[in-house]
C-alpha positions in Angstrom: 0.0 0.0 0.0 2.9 2.3 0.7 4.2 2.4 -2.9 0.7 3.4 -4.1 0.5 6.2 -1.6 3.9 7.5 -2.6 3.0 7.5 -6.3 -0.3 9.3 -5.7 0.2 13.0 -6.3 -1.6 15.3 -3.8 -3.4 18.5 -4.8 -0.9 21.3 -5.2 2.0 19.0 -4.3 4.1 20.3 -7.2 3.6 23.9 -6.3 4.4 23.3 -2.7 7.7 21.6 -3.7 8.6 24.6 -5.9 7.8 27.0 -3.0 9.8 25.0 -0.6 12.8 24.8 -3.0 12.7 28.6 -3.5 12.7 29.2 0.3 15.6 26.8 0.8 17.6 28.4 -2.0 17.1 32.0 -0.7 18.0 30.9 2.8 21.2 29.3 1.5 22.1 32.4 -0.5 21.5 34.7 2.5 23.8 32.7 4.9 27.1 34.1 6.0 30.0 31.9 4.9 31.8 30.4 7.9 35.6 30.1 7.9 36.6 26.6 8.4 39.7 25.9 10.5 42.7 24.8 8.6 43.1 21.1 8.5 46.8 21.5 8.4 46.7 22.9 11.9 45.2 19.8 13.6 48.2 17.4 13.2 50.5 20.2 14.5 48.3 20.8 17.6 48.0 17.0 18.2 51.8 16.7 18.0 52.2 19.6 20.4 49.9 18.0 22.9 51.7 14.7 22.7 55.1 16.3 23.2 53.8 18.3 26.2 52.4 15.1 27.7 55.7 13.3 27.2 57.7 16.3 28.7 55.3 16.4 31.7 55.7 12.7 32.3 59.5 13.0 32.4 59.5 16.0 34.7 59.8 15.6 38.5 56.1 16.4 39.1 55.1 14.1 36.2 57.1 11.3 37.7 55.4 11.9 41.1 52.0 11.6 39.4 53.1 8.3 37.7 54.4 7.0 41.0 51.1 7.8 42.7 49.2 6.0 40.0 51.4 3.0 40.3 50.8 2.9 44.0 47.1 3.3 43.6 46.7 0.6 40.9 49.8 -1.4 41.9 50.4 -5.1 41.6 50.2 -5.5 45.4 46.5 -4.6 45.3 45.7 -6.5 42.1 43.4 -9.6 42.3 44.8 -12.8 40.9 43.6 -13.5 37.4 43.6 -16.7 35.4 45.4 -16.3 32.1 45.4 -20.0 31.0 44.9 -23.4 32.5 48.0 -25.4 33.4 46.8 -28.4 31.4 44.5 -29.2 28.4 40.8 -29.4 28.8 38.1 -27.4 30.5 37.1 -26.8 34.1 33.7 -26.7 35.6 33.8 -24.1 38.5 31.1 -23.4 41.1 31.2 -20.0 42.7 28.8 -17.6 44.5 27.8 -16.1 41.1 27.0 -19.6 39.7 28.6 -22.3 37.6 31.3 -21.4 35.1 33.0 -23.3 32.3 36.7 -22.3 32.0 38.4 -23.0 28.7 42.1 -23.9 28.3 43.0 -20.3 27.3 41.5 -18.9 30.5 38.2 -17.6 29.0 35.2 -18.3 31.0 31.4 -18.5 30.5 28.7 -18.3 33.2 26.3 -21.1 32.7 23.8 -19.9 35.3 23.0 -19.5 39.0 23.2 -23.1 39.9 24.4 -24.5 43.2 26.2 -27.5 41.7 27.0 -29.1 38.4 28.8 -32.1 36.9 30.1 -33.1 33.5 27.9 -35.5 31.5 29.7 -38.8 30.8 28.4 -38.7 27.2 29.8 -35.2 26.4 
């Protein structure tokens, strides 16, 4: 039904389009051109920002900030993470969040909020 409605010409549709086009053209002609910033300036500004960040990082106050960040997010406070299993195969792990399947590469998938689970002998 939509194609038929789109093909149907409404009364004065052509005249309305012409009027709308004239209004849009006159508005475009009356606009004030806006100067666009030079695109050559952007890479120079980006380079200056990067150089300033590197210089700040190697200054004494910059080193102090980096040291504070290392202390706040340091290895001492990090929780242990599993990167890979020590052998081939998969693990079925029960936790407070539910039962997980852990792949050999350390990736894991939550199966659901079950209290316990076992492997099927038939795979």
